[in-house]
C-alpha positions in Angstrom: 2.7 28.3 1.4 1.7 26.2 -1.6 0.7 22.5 -1.6 2.2 19.9 -3.8 -0.4 18.3 -6.2 -1.7 15.0 -5.0 -3.0 12.2 -7.3 -4.9 9.3 -5.8 -6.1 6.3 -7.8 -7.7 3.4 -5.9 -9.3 0.2 -7.2 -11.6 -1.6 -4.8 -14.0 -4.5 -4.6 -15.8 -2.6 -1.7 -18.4 0.1 -2.0 -17.1 3.6 -2.7 -17.2 6.5 -0.3 -17.9 9.9 -1.9 -16.9 11.6 1.3 -13.5 9.9 1.3 -12.8 11.0 -2.3 -13.8 14.6 -1.5 -11.7 14.6 1.6 -8.7 13.5 -0.3 -8.8 16.5 -2.6 -9.9 19.2 -0.2 -7.5 22.1 0.3 -7.7 25.5 2.0 -6.2 27.0 -1.2 -9.0 25.8 -3.4 -12.5 27.2 -3.5 -14.0 24.3 -5.6 -14.2 20.6 -5.4 -15.8 19.2 -8.5 -17.2 15.7 -8.2 -18.4 13.0 -10.6 -20.2 9.8 -9.5 -20.8 7.2 -12.1 -23.5 4.6 -11.1 -24.7 1.4 -12.7 -28.0 2.2 -14.4 -31.0 0.0 -15.1 -31.2 -0.6 -18.8 -32.1 -3.2 -21.3 -29.7 -5.0 -23.6 -31.2 -7.3 -26.4 -34.5 -7.5 -24.5 -32.8 -8.4 -21.2 -32.7 -6.3 -18.1 -29.4 -5.1 -16.8 -28.9 -6.2 -13.2 -25.3 -5.2 -12.7 -21.9 -4.8 -14.2 -18.7 -6.9 -13.6 -15.5 -4.8 -13.7 -12.0 -6.2 -14.4 -8.7 -4.3 -14.6 -5.1 -4.7 -15.8 -3.7 -2.9 -12.7 -0.1 -2.1 -13.7 -1.3 -0.4 -17.0 -4.2 1.2 -15.2 -1.9 2.9 -12.7 0.4 4.1 -15.6 -2.5 5.5 -17.6 -3.9 7.2 -14.5 -0.5 9.0 -14.0 -0.6 10.1 -17.7 -4.2 11.3 -17.3 -3.3 13.5 -14.3 -0.4 15.0 -16.2 -2.5 15.7 -19.2 -5.2 17.2 -17.1 -2.8 19.6 -15.3 -1.3 20.6 -18.7 -4.8 21.7 -19.8 -5.9 23.2 -16.5 -2.8 24.3 -14.6 -4.8 25.5 -11.7 -6.0 21.9 -10.8 -4.5 20.9 -7.5 -5.5 17.4 -6.4 -7.1 14.6 -8.4 -8.7 11.5 -6.9 -10.4 8.6 -8.6 -11.8 5.5 -6.9 -13.1 2.8 -9.2 -15.0 -0.4 -8.3 -13.9 -3.9 -9.4 -16.0 -7.0 -9.4 -19.8 -7.0 -9.3 -21.6 -3.7 -9.1 -25.4 -3.8 -8.9 -27.8 -1.3 -10.4 -27.8 1.9 -8.3 -24.3 1.5 -6.9 -21.4 3.8 -7.7 -18.9 2.3 -10.1 -16.5 5.3 -10.1 -16.1 8.4 -7.9 -13.9 11.2 -9.0 -13.0 14.6 -7.4 -10.8 17.4 -8.5 -9.9 20.5 -6.5 -9.1 23.9 -8.1 -9.2 27.5 -7.0 -12.3 28.2 -9.1 -15.2 25.9 -10.2 -14.9 26.4 -14.0 -11.5 24.7 -14.3 -12.4 21.9 -12.0 -15.7 21.2 -13.7 -14.0 21.1 -17.2 -11.2 18.9 -15.8 -13.7 16.4 -14.3 -15.5 16.1 -17.6 -12.2 15.6 -19.4 -10.9 13.1 -16.9 -14.0 10.8 -16.9 -14.0 10.7 -20.8 -10.3 9.9 -20.9 -10.5 7.4 -18.1 -13.2 5.5 -20.0 -11.2 5.7 -23.3 -7.7 4.9 -22.1 -7.5 3.2 -18.7 -7.8 -0.6 -19.1 -10.9 -1.2 -16.9 -13.4 -3.5 -18.7 -17.0 -4.1 -17.8 -19.2 -7.1 -18.6 -23.0 -6.5 -18.5 -25.0 -8.9 -16.3 -28.6 -9.4 -17.4 -31.7 -11.4 -16.7 -34.5 -12.2 -19.1 -37.4 -9.7 -19.0 -40.8 -11.5 -18.5 -43.7 -9.8 -20.2 
């Protein structure tokens, strides 16, 4: 008995649950769940310390691009079963997860490559924008 592929894309102003994303792609027919967690990192921009990021989205286009991304991913790695991406909106402080992605596949190699491809394509094509929040660094 084979499962139908499942694609889950969720945008949320609340904190992200890695376990929820992993659970949404788990399958008894897959031996691998590959995960990516993108966090807001502490950095400096123009001599100012990054304290967080503000995310905005154009949701109808984001949903459409996510569907295309899933199709493209399965065309490249036909063994991929389920794909789940949860992305934060609004203010995300340093250290918090901005995006959590998981992909299930029978073997780890395909899943790991698919996750790398998906995060790159998500950042390049899905209309989610970030604005850097900073504060002055006192010496």
